[in-house]
N, C-alpha and C positions, 0 to 999 in steps of 0.2 A: 577202727569204727568210723562210719561215715558221719557226715555233718547232719544234725537233726533238721536242718532247713532243706535238705535234699528230698525230692519226691521219692515215693516208695519204689518206683521203677528204676531209679538211678543208683547203681552200685558203684562204690569206690573202686576204680580200676586197679587190677593187680599189676599191670604194666602200663605206666603212664605214656610211654612212647609207642605203644603198639598201634598199628593201623588195621582196624578190623575190616576184613574183606566184605562184610555185610553192607558197609556204607561207603567205603572209599572206592574210587575208580579202579578198575582191574589192573591198571598200569601205574598205580601209586605205590611207592616204597620209600624206605629210608636209606640214605647212603651211609657209608661207614662213619662219616662225620656227624650223622644224626639229622642232616637236612632232608626234608621230604623232596622227592622228585616225582614228576608225573611224566610218563613216557620218556624217561631219561633226561628230562629237563628240570633242573633244580629251581625251587621256588624263589631263591634269592636272585637268580638270573632273571626270572620272569618279572619279579618286582622291580629290579633295576632297569630292565629294558622297557617295561610297559606301565610301571607305576602301580600304586594300590589306592583303593580297592581294585581288584582285578578278577574278572570271571575267567576261569580256565576250564576248557573242555578237553577231556581225553577222547580224541576223535575216533580211535579204534574201538573204544568202549561204546561210544554212541552208536557206531555202525554195527557192532556186534549185537547190541541190545535191539536195534531195529530189525536186524536179520533174524534174531531169535524170536521176537514177537511175531514177525511175519510167518516164520516156519511153524511155530506152535499153533497159531490160529488157522493157518491154511491146512496143516496136517490134521487137526481135529475135525475140520469141516470135511475133509476128504474121507475120513473114516465113516462119516454118516452119509456119504454119497452126494456131497455138494461141494461148493467152492466158497472161498472167503475173500473179501476185499479188506485190506488193512489200511486205515487212514491214520497218518500221523496228525495229532492234534496240534496245530501250529501255535495255539495260544500258550502252550508250554514254553516254547522258545522258538523264535523265528528270525531268520535272516536269509538272504538269497543264497548264501553258502549252504545253509542247512537244507534249503529246498533242493539244492543240487545233490546233496547226499541222499535225501529221500528219493529223489527221482532215479538216481543211479542204482539204488538198492531195490527199486521196483515197488515201493509203497505208494499209496495215494496220500492226499493231504486234505484236511478240512480247515476252513477259514471261517471267521465270524465277523468280518468287517471289510469295508472297501480297501482299507490299508493292507490287511492280511492277504486279500485277494490280489492286490497289486504286487505284493512281495512274492507270492506264489508264482504268478505269471512271469515276473521279472527273473525269478530263479530258474525258469526254463521247464518246469513240469508241464506236460500236456494238460490243457484245460479240462479234458474229459476225465482226468483223474483228480479233479478238485471237487469238494463238496462245500457248499456255502450254508452256514448256520446263522443264527441270530434271531432274537425275538422282536427286533425293530429294524428290519432291513429297509433302507431308504429306496425310493424309486430309482435313484442313480445307481445304487449298489446292485439292485436287481437287474437294471438295464445293462450294466457293465458285465454282470455274470452271464446273462443270456447272450450278449454279443460275443463274449469270449468263448462260449460253448462249454461252460462248466458241466460236469457230468450229472450233478444233482444239486438242487436247491431244497433245503429243508423248510417246509412250511410250518410256521409256529403260531399262526392265528388266521382266522377266516379271511380277513381283509387281504392277506397276502396272495390268496388264490387268484383273485381278480387282477392284482398288480402283476403277478408273474405271467398270467395268461395274456394280459394286455401287452406286456413287453415282448413275449414270444410271438404273439399275433402280428405285432407291428414289424417284426423281422421275418415273419413267415417261416418260423422254425418250431420244432417240437422240443420243449424243455422237460427233462426228467425232474420229478419232484418226489420228495418223501414227506410224510406227515409225522411231526413229532408228537408223540402221545404221552400224556402224563398218567402213568399206570397207578399212581397212588402209593407205590412202594417206597419206603424210606430206608435207604441203605444205611448200614452202621458206620456213620461218619459224623464229622462236625456239622452243626446246624447250618453254618454258612456255606458248606460244601455240598449239602444234600440238594439234589435237583430233580426229584421225582415225586415229591409230596404235592397234594392238591393245591395248597395255599401258597403258591409261588408263581413266578412270572413265566416259566417255561412250559410249553406244551399245550396240547388239547385234551380236555377231559374225556374220559372214555365214552360217556353218554353222547357227546357231540360228534364223535368220529364218523358214524354212518352218514350223516347229512353232509359233512365236509368231503368225505370220499366221493359221494355222488356229485358234488359240485366240481371237484377236480376232474372227474371222469366226463363231465358235461362239456369240458373245453377240449376242442380238437388239437389245440397247441400245447397241451400238457400231457405228459405220460406219467402215470402213477407207478412209481417204482416200489413203494412199500412203506412200512412204518419205521419209525425211529424212536429209540428210548435212550435215556441216560439217567441212571439211578443215583449218581453221586461221584465223588472223587476220593482218592486215597482209601480205597476199600480193601479190607483184608478177608472178609467173609463172603462166601459165594451165595449164601441163601437169598440175599436181596436180588441178585441177578436171576436166580432160578425162579423166584416167585413172579418177578416182573416179566420175565420171558414167557412164562405160562400164560399170563394175562394177555400179553401182546400177541401170542400165537393163537389164542382163542379168537381174538379180534380179527387176525389175519384170515383164519378159517371162515369166519362169518362173512367177511367182505369178498371172499373168492367167488361168491355167488354172482357178483356183479362184473367179474372180469379177472384177468390174470394179475397176479401180484408177484413179480419175479424175485424179490429180495426182502430181507428184514435186517435193519441195522440195530444191533444190540448194545451200541455205545462202548464205553470204556470205563476209566476210573480205577484201573487196577493199581493197588497200593505198592509202595516201595518202602524200604527201611530208611528212615531218617536218622536213627540212632541205633547203637548196638543192641539195645534192649528190644527193638522191634523184631517181628518175625513175619515178614510179608511172604505170602505164598509165591512160588514161581508162576509165571504167566501160563505155563502149561497146565497148572491146576485149574485155573479159570477156564482155559480153552476146552479142556476135557469135560469139565462139569457142565458148562453151558451147552456145548454141542450135544452132550448126552441128554439133557432135558429137551433140547430141540427135537432130537430123534424120537424120544419117548412121546412127547406131546403130539408130534405130527402123526405118529402111528395111532395114537389114541383118537385124534380128530379125523383120521382117515384122509389126510392131505399129503401132497408131495413136500419134501423138505426144500424150502426156498434157499436161494443163495444168501450167505451171511455177510455182514459187514461189522467191523469193530473199529474203535478209535483210541488206541493207546497213545498217550502223549507223555505224561509224567514218567511212565515206566521206561521210556526210551531215553528221554533227555535228563531226567533228574539225577540219577546216580552217576552219570558221566561227567557232571560238572562240579567244581568246587569254587569257593571264593577266597581270595587271599586278602588279608588286612594287615596293616601296620599298627602295633600297639602304641598308644599314647599314654594317657594317665592311668594310674592304678590306685585304688583305695580299698582298704578293708572297712567294711561297714558292720558294726555290731547291731544285730537285730534283737531287740528286747521284748517285743510284743508277741512272743511265742512262749510255749511252756518251758522250753529249755533255751535260754539265750545263746546265740551262736553268731559266728562271723561269716559273712559272705564277701568274697573278693570281687570287686567291680573293676572290670578291665575295659577301658574305652579304646575304640579303634577308629580308624579314619573314614569309616563309612557309616552304615546304619540302615534305618528304615527306608532310605531313598534307594538303596540297592537290594534290600530284602525286606519287603513289606509283610511277608507271610507271618512272622512272629507276632506282629501287632494286629494283623487282620484276623488270624485264625488261632492265635495262641499256639502256633506251631513250635515244635521242639526240634532243635538241631544239635549236631555233634561237632565239636571243635578239637583241634590239636595244636600244640606248639610245633610249628613247621620249619623254622629256620635252624633249629638245633634240637638235640635231645636233652634230657634233663635227668638228674639223679635225685632231685628234690621230691619231697612228699607231695601227693596230690591234695589240692585244696578246692573246695566248692567255689565255683566262679560263675559270674554272670557277665557275658560279653555284651557291651552296650555301644550304641553309636554316638555320634557327636551332634545329633539334632536336638533342637530345643523342645523336647517332648519326653516326659517321664516314661512313656511306653515305647521309647526307641530302644528296643532290645533285639539283638541279633541271635544270641544263644541264651536262653533263659536259665537252663540248668545243666552244668557239666563240671567235670573236674579238670583242672589244669595244674601244672607244677607250681609249687610255692615260690619258686625263684623267677617267675615271669617278670620281664622288665621292659621298659620303653624300647621301641624299635625292634623288638622281636616280631616275627611274622607268625600270624595265626592262619590256619586253613579251616574253613567250615565246609563240611561235606554235604553232598546231595543238594546243591544249589543250581543245578542245571535247568530246572523247570520252575517257571513262575517267579523267578527273581529278576532277571533282565527284563522279562515281559512286563512286570509290575513296577519297574524302576521309575523314579521321578526326579525332578529338580527341586524337591522341597528344601527350604533354607538356601536356595540357589546353589545346591550341590551339583557338581557335574557328574554325569553318569559314567560308570567305569567302561573300560575297554573289554572286549571279549577276544580271547586267544584260544586257538586250537593247537594242541600239542600232539605230535605223532612222530615216532621213530627218532627221538632226540632233537626234533626241530619244533620251534614255536612259530605260529603264523597268525598274524593279526587279522581277524575277520570282521570286527567292528571296532573302529578307533574310539578311544576315550574322548569324551567331550572336553572342550576348553572353555574358559570364561568367555571367550569371544562367541562361542556357540550360545551361551546364555543370553547374549544381547542381540543375536542375529535377527530376532523378530521384534525387538524393541525399537519402534519407529522414532521415538524421541532420541534415544541413544544414537541410532544410525544417522539421524539428521544433524544432531549436535556434532558428532565426530566427523561427519562429512564436511561440515562448515569449517571445523578446526583444520582438517587436512587441506582444504582449499586455501585458507589463509596462510598456512605454512608453506 
């Protein structure tokens, strides 16, 4: 019988050492010794060589998921007589190495800041395959994007029309732009992740679109590529996409009277399994359902099917990554303020909200396993927490781990490839972990872990003080 403190969706596992393929990278397995390995590299070896916490990416899984997403979305578009661009959402996880993979696999990439744009360009992807987002793009960011020749800049407010037109005019070039539209559709997701309701910072209200499209078209240095939507993140149900796409296509048809609109960007946000209890649809389900409604609505409206664009990010990066932690202190906490008093095991690890902020930000749920060995002990309800000075510093809120968990065991948390490194911080002066890619039995460092020296690199008083000390010595 499970612990009464466990949420209803969490079942006590029948096999505590099992690695559920729904959440673990495709090249994760247990050795005969019980140790978890990723792409034939053991977690103990990874921890010894690179330290913990440690982000680990199954490179072939990442590549396979990117390829699968591209194939599914392009194939669905082809079935309805059009084509599709697939943009990797760089905010999920970004490094110049990742940009290289994306470029090699033939995907595009979207960025949302000057720093992300710099990383994309440094990674070698052609600028015309970059899309720039953001609700408050600076003049410098806009100018840099125009100079680089990015394929599309997504307009998020009226003032950006003049800013982009001015930058393009100054360089005597024509800049492709999309207009982000807030369709008012609320996808089935956490409030903080929903991005298409009217009362939020992103997008243009439907009623304001005709005037803004006319303004865009009035500038000879702007090319109106089409509309853009994004209805949320971590979405399992297709209904929100369908309704929002219907509204966007109606707008598309209306605006065709004023000129050609070659494409429509339908966003992303396709959900993934974070825990074994989840049941996320395959991306092909979304691709087929969305393309079907595009074909149906275009026929109904009497218009040609435009080119499509999509932005899967989490779907590609999330399941390919895990995080390794070293166990520190352990305590059993008796909870008495519930109907049936029970015990929850608190397991502290050497990271926390500085390397995974999603649990605190979104009340996200994760899945964890004992990774350095297997166990024959009974499963106990556990909460994996970090070492930060915050009661909300939780890594895994609810899961079962073996009762014999002990200090210096290694834990692996699944599906941390997206939005963990991206949201990482130096809170409590913690150093950010390294990122390692594993492939064919080899581990390769792609982002080194920070040191305490890195923490003081921009501290001018520290630099001046230590420079004086070094001079005197």
